[in-house]
TORLUM-471558 format. One record per residue (C-alpha): residue number from 1; residue in one letter; x, y, z. Coordinates in Angstrom, 3 decimals. Layout:
BEGIN
rec seq = NUM; type = A; c1 = X; c2 = Y; c3 = Z .
...
This chain:
BEGIN
rec seq = 1; type = X; c1 = 1.084; c2 = 5.709; c3 = 4.357 .
rec seq = 2; type = X; c1 = -0.072; c2 = 2.144; c3 = 3.898 .
rec seq = 3; type = X; c1 = -3.804; c2 = 1.552; c3 = 3.983 .
rec seq = 4; type = X; c1 = -5.708; c2 = -1.668; c3 = 3.495 .
rec seq = 5; type = X; c1 = -8.684; c2 = -1.321; c3 = 1.185 .
rec seq = 6; type = X; c1 = -11.554; c2 = -3.673; c3 = 0.558 .
rec seq = 7; type = X; c1 = -14.494; c2 = -3.899; c3 = -1.818 .
rec seq = 8; type = X; c1 = -16.443; c2 = -1.316; c3 = 0.156 .
rec seq = 9; type = X; c1 = -13.820; c2 = 1.445; c3 = 0.302 .
rec seq = 10; type = X; c1 = -11.603; c2 = 0.795; c3 = -2.751 .
rec seq = 11; type = X; c1 = -13.379; c2 = 3.352; c3 = -4.924 .
rec seq = 12; type = X; c1 = -13.137; c2 = 6.089; c3 = -2.300 .
rec seq = 13; type = X; c1 = -9.565; c2 = 5.344; c3 = -1.202 .
rec seq = 14; type = X; c1 = -8.044; c2 = 4.526; c3 = -4.596 .
rec seq = 15; type = X; c1 = -10.144; c2 = 5.439; c3 = -7.611 .
rec seq = 16; type = X; c1 = -11.334; c2 = 8.780; c3 = -6.222 .
rec seq = 17; type = X; c1 = -7.971; c2 = 9.738; c3 = -4.683 .
rec seq = 18; type = X; c1 = -6.662; c2 = 13.222; c3 = -5.471 .
rec seq = 19; type = X; c1 = -3.047; c2 = 12.001; c3 = -5.234 .
rec seq = 20; type = X; c1 = -1.266; c2 = 9.132; c3 = -7.017 .
rec seq = 21; type = X; c1 = -1.790; c2 = 5.739; c3 = -5.373 .
rec seq = 22; type = X; c1 = 0.280; c2 = 2.556; c3 = -5.559 .
rec seq = 23; type = X; c1 = -1.918; c2 = -0.539; c3 = -5.286 .
rec seq = 24; type = X; c1 = -0.342; c2 = -3.827; c3 = -4.221 .
rec seq = 25; type = X; c1 = -2.577; c2 = -6.833; c3 = -4.840 .
rec seq = 26; type = X; c1 = -1.224; c2 = -9.782; c3 = -2.878 .
rec seq = 27; type = X; c1 = -2.018; c2 = -13.192; c3 = -1.434 .
rec seq = 28; type = X; c1 = -0.747; c2 = -14.881; c3 = 1.726 .
rec seq = 29; type = X; c1 = 0.448; c2 = -17.901; c3 = -0.267 .
rec seq = 30; type = X; c1 = 2.491; c2 = -15.765; c3 = -2.711 .
rec seq = 31; type = X; c1 = 6.173; c2 = -15.632; c3 = -1.681 .
rec seq = 32; type = X; c1 = 7.160; c2 = -12.747; c3 = -4.003 .
rec seq = 33; type = X; c1 = 4.076; c2 = -10.806; c3 = -2.847 .
rec seq = 34; type = X; c1 = 5.148; c2 = -11.167; c3 = 0.770 .
rec seq = 35; type = X; c1 = 8.689; c2 = -10.035; c3 = -0.077 .
rec seq = 36; type = X; c1 = 7.337; c2 = -6.987; c3 = -1.876 .
rec seq = 37; type = X; c1 = 5.061; c2 = -6.228; c3 = 1.055 .
rec seq = 38; type = X; c1 = 7.994; c2 = -5.993; c3 = 3.458 .
rec seq = 39; type = X; c1 = 9.820; c2 = -3.708; c3 = 1.005 .
rec seq = 40; type = X; c1 = 6.779; c2 = -1.433; c3 = 0.804 .
rec seq = 41; type = X; c1 = 6.557; c2 = -1.324; c3 = 4.610 .
rec seq = 42; type = X; c1 = 10.220; c2 = -0.227; c3 = 4.866 .
rec seq = 43; type = X; c1 = 9.674; c2 = 2.376; c3 = 2.160 .
rec seq = 44; type = X; c1 = 6.658; c2 = 3.701; c3 = 4.053 .
rec seq = 45; type = X; c1 = 8.763; c2 = 4.035; c3 = 7.218 .
rec seq = 46; type = X; c1 = 11.510; c2 = 5.903; c3 = 5.337 .
rec seq = 47; type = X; c1 = 9.065; c2 = 8.313; c3 = 3.713 .
rec seq = 48; type = X; c1 = 7.268; c2 = 8.915; c3 = 7.012 .
rec seq = 49; type = X; c1 = 10.597; c2 = 9.654; c3 = 8.736 .
rec seq = 50; type = X; c1 = 11.587; c2 = 12.111; c3 = 5.989 .
rec seq = 51; type = X; c1 = 8.285; c2 = 13.973; c3 = 6.324 .
rec seq = 52; type = X; c1 = 8.627; c2 = 14.338; c3 = 10.115 .
């Protein structure tokens, strides 16, 4: 599951999480960041399909 955190909910969603969390810090101008983002989206779809 991909979630988008911000300053207000980062602690609750990431730091206080009971399960491991992968955090991807990115910027719109960063080419490698955008490539990694699409890989993470595909991975999320695969994992979601496996859990169904």
